[in-house]
LUMFITOR-346995 format. One line per 10 residues: number of its first residue (from 1); their letters; for each residue x, y, z of C-alpha. Coordinates in nm, 3 decimals. Each point is the difference from the previous one (the first is absolute). Layout:
LUMFITOR-346995
NUM> a> X/Y/Z | ...
END
This chain:
LUMFITOR-346995
1> menlgeyhfv> 0.003/-0.005/-0.002 | 0.153/0.330/-0.115 | 0.006/0.312/0.222 | -0.031/0.322/-0.190 | 0.110/0.222/0.292 | -0.200/0.267/0.156 | -0.220/0.288/-0.099 | -0.175/0.252/0.209 | -0.339/-0.066/-0.156 | -0.104/-0.307/-0.191
11> iigggtaglv> -0.330/0.047/-0.207 | -0.187/-0.310/-0.086 | -0.185/0.100/-0.321 | 0.107/0.241/-0.293 | -0.361/0.083/-0.083 | -0.205/0.321/0.021 | 0.058/0.054/0.374 | 0.348/-0.151/0.032 | 0.161/0.212/-0.265 | -0.159/0.304/0.158
21> vatrlsedps> 0.152/-0.068/0.323 | 0.334/-0.111/-0.139 | 0.027/0.337/-0.188 | -0.083/0.204/0.295 | 0.229/-0.186/0.248 | 0.288/0.011/-0.261 | -0.009/0.374/0.000 | 0.217/-0.015/0.315 | 0.334/-0.131/-0.137 | 0.113/-0.128/0.331
31> qrilvleaga> -0.273/-0.271/-0.017 | 0.046/-0.324/-0.184 | -0.317/-0.140/-0.155 | -0.077/-0.340/-0.168 | -0.306/-0.077/-0.196 | -0.097/-0.370/-0.063 | -0.240/-0.036/-0.296 | -0.159/-0.320/-0.114 | -0.055/0.108/-0.364 | 0.222/0.151/-0.275
41> dlrddprvkt> 0.072/0.349/-0.115 | -0.240/0.061/-0.291 | 0.043/0.357/-0.039 | 0.093/-0.047/-0.367 | -0.294/-0.241/-0.073 | -0.227/0.167/-0.247 | -0.311/-0.178/0.172 | 0.091/0.186/0.321 | 0.095/0.330/-0.159 | -0.314/0.027/-0.248
51> palrralfgs> -0.308/0.077/0.192 | -0.258/-0.193/-0.204 | 0.204/-0.318/-0.019 | -0.012/-0.080/0.377 | -0.249/-0.295/-0.058 | 0.276/-0.179/-0.189 | 0.175/-0.019/0.339 | -0.264/-0.213/0.158 | 0.129/-0.351/0.049 | 0.344/0.097/-0.100
61> qadwnfqsep> 0.331/0.000/0.193 | -0.113/0.351/0.135 | -0.315/-0.136/0.179 | -0.028/-0.227/0.303 | -0.324/-0.124/-0.155 | -0.163/-0.101/0.322 | -0.333/-0.153/0.003 | -0.256/0.046/0.301 | -0.163/-0.314/0.151 | -0.342/-0.101/-0.157
71> qsnlngrsvs> -0.241/0.278/0.106 | -0.345/-0.153/0.094 | -0.166/0.329/-0.050 | 0.131/0.050/-0.348 | -0.145/-0.349/-0.112 | 0.317/-0.173/0.101 | 0.233/0.196/-0.231 | 0.357/0.047/0.081 | 0.103/0.376/-0.057 | 0.325/0.092/-0.166
81> lhqgkalggs> 0.207/0.237/0.225 | 0.274/0.157/-0.206 | 0.300/0.138/0.199 | 0.321/0.141/-0.137 | 0.304/-0.213/0.007 | 0.258/0.235/-0.115 | 0.207/0.294/0.110 | -0.282/0.252/0.064 | -0.248/-0.272/0.117 | -0.364/0.065/-0.097
91> sainaqvfvp> 0.081/0.339/-0.116 | 0.175/-0.167/-0.297 | -0.327/-0.169/-0.104 | -0.287/0.201/0.128 | -0.251/0.206/-0.215 | 0.185/0.318/0.085 | -0.319/0.150/0.183 | 0.104/0.273/0.228 | -0.285/0.134/0.237 | -0.042/0.097/0.353
101> ptdasldawg> -0.185/-0.155/0.285 | -0.258/0.215/0.168 | 0.084/0.202/0.329 | -0.240/-0.199/0.196 | 0.160/-0.338/-0.099 | 0.334/0.133/0.117 | -0.124/0.161/0.311 | -0.161/-0.355/0.090 | 0.366/-0.122/0.038 | 0.028/0.204/0.302
111> algndgwnsg> -0.338/-0.092/0.120 | 0.117/-0.374/-0.019 | 0.278/0.085/0.251 | 0.285/0.129/-0.194 | 0.104/0.322/0.147 | 0.142/0.250/-0.231 | -0.136/-0.156/-0.325 | -0.282/0.217/-0.147 | -0.071/0.207/-0.305 | 0.175/0.305/0.133
121> tfkeyyskaf> 0.337/-0.156/0.067 | -0.019/-0.208/-0.308 | -0.059/0.262/-0.271 | 0.368/0.099/-0.012 | 0.111/-0.367/-0.073 | -0.228/-0.022/-0.289 | 0.146/0.326/-0.168 | 0.347/-0.120/0.095 | -0.044/-0.288/-0.238 | -0.115/0.153/-0.343
131> tlpkvdrpsr> 0.026/0.284/-0.229 | -0.308/0.125/-0.184 | -0.004/0.071/-0.380 | -0.008/0.351/-0.135 | -0.320/0.061/-0.175 | -0.081/0.302/-0.231 | -0.324/0.191/0.040 | -0.194/-0.136/-0.313 | 0.080/-0.371/0.109 | -0.141/0.067/0.351
141> kvlgiddypp> -0.346/0.019/-0.105 | 0.012/-0.317/-0.220 | 0.168/-0.188/0.294 | -0.282/0.118/0.233 | 0.250/0.181/0.235 | -0.075/0.362/-0.099 | -0.154/0.065/0.346 | 0.319/-0.100/0.172 | 0.169/0.307/0.164 | 0.389/0.011/-0.013
151> yntpngplql> 0.206/-0.109/0.292 | 0.349/-0.106/0.086 | 0.093/-0.280/-0.223 | 0.136/-0.314/0.154 | 0.354/-0.084/-0.101 | 0.032/-0.385/0.057 | 0.182/-0.263/-0.209 | -0.313/-0.149/-0.160 | -0.115/0.176/-0.324 | -0.364/0.017/-0.042
161> syagdpehpv> -0.214/0.084/-0.299 | -0.353/0.013/-0.137 | 0.093/-0.284/-0.217 | -0.125/-0.094/-0.356 | -0.161/0.235/-0.256 | -0.030/0.357/0.158 | -0.301/0.084/-0.231 | -0.203/-0.331/0.077 | -0.362/0.112/0.097 | -0.042/-0.240/0.281
171> reawtatfkn> 0.154/0.216/0.274 | -0.196/0.306/-0.084 | -0.324/-0.197/-0.035 | 0.061/-0.176/0.332 | 0.075/0.311/0.180 | -0.326/0.183/-0.149 | -0.224/-0.312/0.077 | 0.090/0.003/0.363 | -0.003/0.371/0.029 | -0.369/-0.022/-0.097
181> kgyhvlndpf> -0.049/-0.247/0.279 | 0.168/0.217/0.257 | 0.308/-0.221/0.032 | 0.280/0.197/-0.154 | 0.338/0.057/0.175 | 0.111/0.350/0.002 | 0.345/-0.038/0.095 | 0.284/-0.243/-0.041 | -0.114/-0.310/0.165 | 0.345/-0.047/0.157
191> lgisvgafts> -0.084/0.322/0.210 | -0.282/-0.184/0.157 | -0.291/-0.196/-0.129 | -0.316/-0.146/0.143 | -0.248/-0.058/-0.277 | -0.008/0.097/-0.375 | 0.129/-0.070/-0.342 | 0.328/0.106/-0.161 | 0.242/-0.080/-0.278 | 0.279/-0.229/0.122
201> lssidplrke> 0.362/0.020/-0.015 | 0.230/-0.276/-0.113 | 0.351/-0.114/0.115 | 0.132/0.055/-0.366 | 0.262/0.256/-0.085 | -0.161/0.289/-0.192 | 0.298/0.044/-0.232 | 0.126/-0.354/-0.071 | -0.353/-0.174/0.036 | 0.171/-0.274/0.202
211> rsysasayya> -0.105/-0.154/0.327 | 0.126/0.195/0.288 | 0.048/-0.250/0.298 | 0.227/-0.046/0.284 | 0.286/-0.175/-0.184 | 0.017/0.282/-0.275 | -0.090/0.299/0.213 | 0.144/-0.069/0.342 | 0.275/-0.259/-0.060 | 0.151/0.082/-0.357
221> pikhranlkv> 0.112/0.357/0.088 | 0.194/-0.118/0.316 | 0.090/-0.341/-0.090 | 0.383/0.082/-0.003 | 0.016/0.104/0.376 | 0.284/-0.181/0.151 | -0.202/-0.085/0.307 | -0.286/-0.172/-0.168 | 0.001/-0.346/-0.130 | -0.288/-0.179/-0.183
231> ltnvtvekil> -0.003/-0.362/-0.067 | -0.261/-0.144/-0.223 | -0.121/-0.367/-0.062 | 0.048/-0.093/0.365 | -0.235/-0.203/0.217 | -0.014/0.105/0.373 | -0.056/-0.314/0.212 | -0.013/0.158/0.343 | 0.102/0.291/0.233 | 0.263/-0.093/0.260
241> fkddhgakai> -0.015/0.077/0.360 | 0.244/0.037/0.292 | -0.007/-0.300/0.209 | -0.074/0.141/0.351 | -0.288/0.119/0.207 | -0.242/0.196/-0.219 | -0.007/0.010/-0.366 | 0.227/0.227/-0.196 | 0.054/-0.007/-0.369 | 0.362/-0.009/-0.104
251> gvqyrygdni> -0.013/-0.104/-0.378 | -0.140/-0.187/-0.289 | 0.052/-0.342/-0.149 | -0.064/-0.017/-0.368 | 0.056/-0.232/-0.307 | 0.172/0.109/-0.308 | 0.005/-0.275/-0.266 | 0.109/-0.310/0.184 | 0.168/0.180/0.280 | -0.105/0.105/0.337
261> kvvaaskevi> 0.130/0.326/0.130 | -0.044/0.218/0.314 | 0.026/0.360/0.063 | 0.023/0.201/0.322 | -0.208/0.320/0.082 | 0.157/0.193/0.270 | -0.302/0.233/0.040 | -0.313/-0.133/-0.156 | -0.145/-0.260/-0.226 | -0.280/0.162/-0.203
271> laagvlqspk> -0.270/-0.212/-0.155 | -0.158/0.124/-0.326 | -0.071/-0.331/-0.193 | -0.352/0.079/-0.065 | -0.346/-0.083/0.138 | 0.003/-0.366/-0.056 | 0.387/-0.055/0.051 | 0.074/0.212/0.301 | -0.219/-0.203/0.230 | 0.136/-0.329/-0.157
281> ilelsgignk> 0.359/0.108/0.090 | -0.102/0.101/0.357 | -0.158/-0.353/0.045 | 0.306/-0.178/-0.159 | 0.220/0.200/0.242 | -0.208/-0.112/0.299 | -0.227/0.300/0.059 | -0.377/-0.063/-0.036 | -0.292/-0.210/0.145 | 0.171/-0.258/0.223
291> silhnnsiki> -0.247/-0.281/-0.135 | 0.102/0.069/-0.369 | 0.386/0.001/0.096 | -0.032/-0.320/0.202 | -0.191/-0.181/-0.271 | 0.277/0.087/-0.252 | 0.280/-0.086/0.237 | 0.133/0.351/0.021 | 0.169/0.121/0.342 | -0.214/0.272/0.156
301> vrdlpgvgen> 0.183/0.333/0.043 | -0.313/0.208/0.077 | -0.366/-0.124/0.017 | -0.173/0.280/-0.192 | -0.345/-0.135/-0.131 | -0.065/0.311/-0.220 | 0.269/-0.088/-0.240 | -0.176/-0.094/-0.332 | -0.345/0.095/0.113 | -0.199/0.317/-0.102
311> lydhlycgis> 0.046/-0.059/-0.374 | -0.219/0.258/-0.182 | -0.040/0.061/-0.379 | -0.228/0.179/-0.241 | -0.225/-0.202/-0.227 | -0.088/0.175/-0.319 | -0.249/-0.062/-0.270 | -0.146/0.190/-0.298 | -0.215/0.036/-0.305 | 0.149/0.056/-0.350
321> yetvegietl> -0.223/0.236/-0.210 | 0.048/0.036/-0.384 | 0.106/0.354/-0.100 | -0.132/0.218/-0.281 | 0.221/0.028/-0.312 | 0.313/0.187/0.027 | 0.097/-0.053/0.368 | 0.350/-0.142/0.029 | 0.043/-0.293/0.237 | 0.266/-0.268/0.071
331> dpvirqepea> -0.224/-0.272/-0.148 | 0.224/-0.073/-0.317 | 0.290/-0.051/0.241 | -0.210/-0.213/0.234 | -0.105/-0.207/-0.317 | 0.367/-0.007/-0.098 | -0.078/0.094/-0.366 | 0.326/-0.015/-0.187 | -0.039/0.336/-0.195 | -0.109/0.180/0.311
341> lekamqdyiv> 0.268/-0.140/0.202 | 0.264/0.096/-0.272 | -0.137/0.355/-0.021 | -0.011/0.041/0.372 | 0.355/-0.126/0.040 | 0.120/0.246/-0.283 | -0.189/0.295/0.155 | 0.146/-0.064/0.352 | 0.357/-0.051/-0.111 | 0.010/0.280/-0.259
351> sqkglltsmg> -0.202/0.268/0.191 | -0.085/-0.124/0.344 | -0.367/0.017/-0.105 | -0.302/-0.227/-0.056 | -0.169/-0.304/0.159 | 0.301/-0.141/0.204 | 0.039/0.319/0.202 | -0.274/-0.068/0.249 | -0.201/-0.300/0.155 | -0.304/0.211/-0.077
361> vntyaylpmv> -0.083/0.075/0.350 | -0.073/0.373/0.001 | -0.276/0.082/0.240 | -0.118/-0.084/0.364 | -0.289/0.070/0.229 | -0.029/-0.058/0.373 | -0.389/-0.026/0.063 | -0.213/-0.067/0.314 | -0.274/-0.254/-0.011 | -0.284/0.173/0.198
371> dylsekdqet> -0.071/0.280/-0.231 | -0.137/-0.216/-0.263 | -0.158/-0.281/0.195 | -0.377/-0.023/0.068 | -0.108/0.003/0.352 | -0.067/-0.370/-0.020 | 0.350/-0.062/-0.110 | 0.150/0.224/0.275 | -0.197/-0.198/0.257 | 0.111/-0.327/-0.135
381> ikqllaqhrp> 0.357/0.107/0.034 | -0.055/0.131/0.341 | -0.160/-0.323/0.122 | 0.289/-0.202/-0.144 | 0.260/0.214/0.167 | -0.190/-0.050/0.347 | -0.035/-0.370/-0.060 | 0.369/-0.066/-0.072 | 0.182/0.228/0.238 | 0.297/-0.186/0.157
391> sgnspsenra> 0.018/-0.083/0.381 | 0.250/-0.165/0.220 | 0.333/0.124/0.154 | 0.265/-0.208/-0.157 | 0.267/0.189/-0.190 | -0.139/-0.119/-0.347 | -0.354/0.103/0.132 | 0.117/0.333/0.117 | 0.153/0.057/-0.325 | -0.296/-0.122/-0.208
401> rsyyqiaeka> -0.229/0.243/0.205 | 0.224/0.297/-0.058 | 0.002/-0.046/-0.378 | -0.373/-0.072/-0.006 | -0.060/0.333/0.155 | 0.204/0.191/-0.273 | -0.187/-0.185/-0.272 | -0.337/0.060/0.160 | 0.078/0.369/0.025 | 0.108/0.017/-0.366
411> lldsnqpsaa> -0.322/-0.180/-0.100 | -0.235/0.224/0.167 | 0.187/0.345/-0.028 | -0.089/0.202/-0.329 | 0.328/0.165/0.042 | 0.210/-0.314/-0.016 | 0.025/-0.221/-0.321 | -0.102/-0.368/0.032 | 0.131/-0.071/-0.366 | 0.230/0.124/-0.250
421> ylsvlgqhhf> -0.093/0.017/-0.371 | 0.245/0.024/-0.289 | -0.035/-0.018/-0.372 | 0.241/-0.185/-0.228 | 0.041/0.058/-0.385 | -0.050/-0.353/-0.114 | -0.197/-0.314/0.055 | 0.063/-0.236/0.308 | -0.067/-0.355/-0.010 | -0.071/-0.104/0.353
431> pvdpnsdsps> -0.045/-0.373/0.092 | -0.341/-0.129/-0.134 | -0.249/-0.251/0.095 | 0.121/-0.317/-0.172 | -0.362/-0.106/-0.068 | -0.079/0.335/-0.174 | 0.051/0.132/-0.351 | 0.210/0.283/0.132 | 0.317/0.073/-0.194 | 0.298/-0.091/0.167
441> gpipgsyitl> 0.262/0.190/-0.202 | 0.017/0.316/-0.197 | -0.264/0.070/-0.255 | -0.024/0.254/-0.281 | -0.109/0.352/0.065 | 0.112/0.311/0.215 | -0.105/0.012/0.364 | 0.035/0.201/0.313 | -0.007/-0.191/0.306 | -0.148/0.133/0.322
451> damlsqpipr> 0.135/-0.184/0.326 | -0.091/0.025/0.369 | 0.175/-0.114/0.299 | -0.099/0.015/0.369 | 0.203/0.249/0.191 | -0.012/-0.179/0.337 | -0.083/-0.368/-0.019 | -0.079/-0.155/0.326 | 0.147/-0.350/-0.015 | 0.358/-0.077/0.082
461> gsvhiqsndp> 0.203/-0.298/-0.123 | 0.332/-0.161/0.072 | 0.334/-0.120/-0.152 | 0.197/-0.246/0.158 | 0.303/-0.247/-0.073 | -0.112/-0.352/-0.123 | 0.339/-0.146/0.091 | 0.341/0.099/0.132 | 0.150/-0.015/-0.339 | 0.075/0.375/-0.108
471> sdaptidpny> -0.067/-0.093/-0.367 | -0.365/-0.098/0.064 | -0.244/0.265/-0.067 | -0.226/0.110/0.295 | -0.369/-0.106/0.036 | -0.201/0.309/-0.080 | -0.369/0.029/0.096 | -0.155/0.364/-0.052 | -0.335/-0.122/0.133 | -0.188/0.208/-0.265
481> fsseidievy> -0.361/0.067/0.046 | -0.013/-0.187/0.334 | -0.190/0.294/0.133 | -0.358/0.013/-0.136 | 0.013/0.385/0.031 | 0.277/0.021/-0.264 | -0.182/-0.155/-0.269 | -0.325/0.172/0.076 | 0.174/0.343/-0.011 | 0.210/-0.105/-0.302
491> arhmlyldti> -0.309/-0.099/-0.199 | -0.141/0.331/0.044 | 0.311/0.170/-0.128 | 0.002/-0.214/-0.302 | -0.340/0.111/-0.076 | 0.108/0.351/0.012 | 0.239/-0.056/-0.299 | -0.287/0.011/-0.246 | -0.122/0.340/0.147 | 0.354/0.134/-0.074
501> aksspfskll> -0.005/-0.130/-0.351 | -0.350/0.153/-0.059 | 0.106/0.342/0.130 | 0.076/0.281/-0.209 | 0.258/0.099/-0.131 | 0.181/-0.322/0.075 | -0.281/-0.184/-0.191 | 0.094/0.169/-0.315 | 0.322/-0.215/-0.018 | -0.222/-0.329/0.003
511> kqplirrdpa> -0.256/-0.136/-0.242 | -0.347/0.055/0.129 | -0.184/-0.208/0.103 | 0.295/-0.165/0.163 | 0.173/-0.309/-0.163 | 0.188/-0.200/0.257 | 0.278/-0.213/-0.104 | -0.117/-0.305/0.221 | -0.389/-0.054/0.011 | 0.064/-0.133/0.356
521> shladietak> 0.091/0.365/0.103 | -0.348/0.105/-0.082 | -0.090/0.059/0.372 | -0.382/-0.014/0.050 | -0.003/0.015/0.377 | 0.205/-0.074/0.321 | -0.005/-0.382/-0.040 | 0.128/0.006/-0.363 | 0.272/0.247/0.126 | 0.084/-0.256/0.268
531> kylrtsaism> 0.022/-0.270/-0.243 | 0.215/0.192/-0.236 | 0.241/0.097/0.290 | 0.030/-0.349/0.114 | 0.087/-0.113/-0.349 | 0.223/0.283/-0.126 | 0.149/0.208/0.287 | 0.378/-0.016/0.019 | 0.284/0.133/0.221 | 0.113/0.353/-0.068
541> whlggtcaml> 0.340/-0.125/0.181 | -0.045/0.273/0.266 | 0.123/-0.242/0.252 | 0.117/0.099/0.353 | -0.030/-0.018/0.386 | 0.176/-0.338/0.064 | 0.248/0.125/0.239 | -0.232/0.289/0.127 | 0.100/0.312/0.162 | -0.238/-0.043/0.301
551> peekggvvsp> 0.008/-0.021/0.389 | 0.100/-0.348/0.092 | -0.326/-0.053/0.170 | -0.180/0.050/-0.316 | 0.227/-0.265/-0.185 | 0.261/0.234/-0.112 | 0.335/-0.095/-0.121 | 0.187/0.336/0.003 | -0.023/0.304/0.203 | -0.036/0.362/-0.118
561> tlkvygvdnl> 0.374/0.022/-0.065 | -0.040/-0.322/-0.213 | 0.212/-0.207/0.249 | -0.110/-0.379/0.048 | -0.156/-0.050/0.336 | 0.250/-0.184/0.241 | 0.279/-0.001/-0.250 | 0.301/0.238/-0.001 | 0.159/0.139/-0.322 | -0.291/-0.115/-0.248
571> rvvdasaipl> -0.249/0.223/-0.178 | -0.256/-0.057/-0.263 | -0.034/0.303/-0.261 | -0.212/-0.135/-0.284 | -0.377/-0.036/-0.066 | -0.028/-0.299/0.223 | 0.032/0.259/0.294 | -0.252/0.236/-0.129 | -0.303/-0.061/0.225 | -0.286/0.117/-0.222
581> vstanlqstv> -0.060/-0.046/-0.361 | 0.014/0.328/-0.201 | -0.314/0.154/-0.155 | 0.105/-0.132/-0.346 | 0.349/-0.079/-0.139 | 0.261/-0.053/0.255 | 0.327/0.106/-0.192 | 0.010/0.366/0.125 | -0.063/-0.105/0.349 | 0.288/-0.259/0.004
591> yafaeraadl> 0.244/0.267/-0.126 | -0.110/0.250/0.269 | 0.014/-0.280/0.269 | 0.350/-0.097/-0.094 | 0.107/0.361/-0.004 | -0.124/0.030/0.344 | 0.151/-0.333/0.117 | 0.340/0.136/-0.128 | -0.034/0.305/0.214 | -0.090/-0.192/0.317
601> ikqdygl> 0.299/-0.218/-0.055 | 0.224/0.310/-0.045 | -0.133/0.164/0.294 | 0.071/-0.299/0.226 | 0.367/-0.012/-0.107 | 0.058/0.377/-0.044 | 0.076/-0.028/-0.367
END
């Protein structure tokens, strides 16, 4: 077994959070930092760089390609859970959507028992991560941002843009439609948002039209720092501890090829392996539920039952509507039409324009449910909430009750969103009922898809090791729709998609009467909406919470300083520690969370 010597900080995982923390810690030249990443450096891979090619990465060497356990409430389906296995982690394969959470969802972190974590203290860390694009006055109206007042522009490493064709009518139509409904956001949503519709940013460089992510934006400019070393294609097997009274992390054991190596950490081991891998590494190292560790013949370092629990995610589902003539969509690329692909590649390479410059996700809306429900529907939801309220005093029951209260408030408050809606320029072929005539692949025509996801799903799942072999994938059970409340609420949001599609001026982009890509998405009532969700809903890959920052008496794993309870010199800084799912896409929150984690570490060591 080879010993690689000693570093001040060893970071497990060179993904979104890991590279942010490594970049910030290495700003102090006196500190030696090592990053261990399981994937390869794919910064030059055109599938990573080109925004619209990200689906070509699914199932590739850049994807862990996890599968959930069969989900009884999704007709027994297993759900694909794509997670990035490359330098940059999931920021290398995501859909580049960059949207904020609501202030209320961030303030709920503090209400859960995390002192110092709220929307006020968090704002600076969002702006520390990104730089906004410069937009001329004529373009602001088309983009739907003409009402935004100027403010101090953030100057962070990530380069953001309003991706795709700047003249596409979808943004202006979306903004005007929701303005008519009283749901228009009058300010940049990153300055604070509760409910409303807005045009969304993308983590795509506005000049190069390439994906901007943690490997290209954070790591690449500083990769030559003498005090920072990044190793790729290594498998971390376990964290090493000092063999005396109490648990103290002192290093890491990992495998490179056929060789097992160890490296010492004089200050801290920092875990950033991702939502599904960080709890796995803790359990392999002897930190977790003692029953699970015992059953897998792992020596117990710290009995911490919350490890691997509290898994959350956003399911999403949508309806694809046929557009009127002349609306540009990604459908030719989705169908992989040779001539269209050749032209798109030529446009992208020669002039950085065309279909490949965007994933087609341009607009978002955070909407409450209570405003458009009948009194009967509202009473149904209230009764369900009363019937299913958790009780008991165990850590898991305390945690469940705290989360339930947050979800309940969001559902019943007209100033909080219970769902996020988005538009996509192109058809989406969701899973279909095998006994139906629904098309299972791309079909002719041009489509805009309207999607919805629940902002605060109630169920929590789990991820745990299935053996003590580090090469084995963990067992993942998201527990989708195990709460009756979720599918009742979700079904009502799905019915609202038709309302958006029929509302002017957005309706002018779609053929009327509406033509749906999948006949099964013609949702006549709540029951057909429920059936469609069970058949077709998939993961949005907004996973988190499996090493939750919560009080230990609520089943937490890390403290508000992100230190693992009962263990010295060990922190978790990735989405697994984020205690509450974001309103919509998680990317911006992971960057801000990692920025604050780096500051907390620096403060502890006076860096």
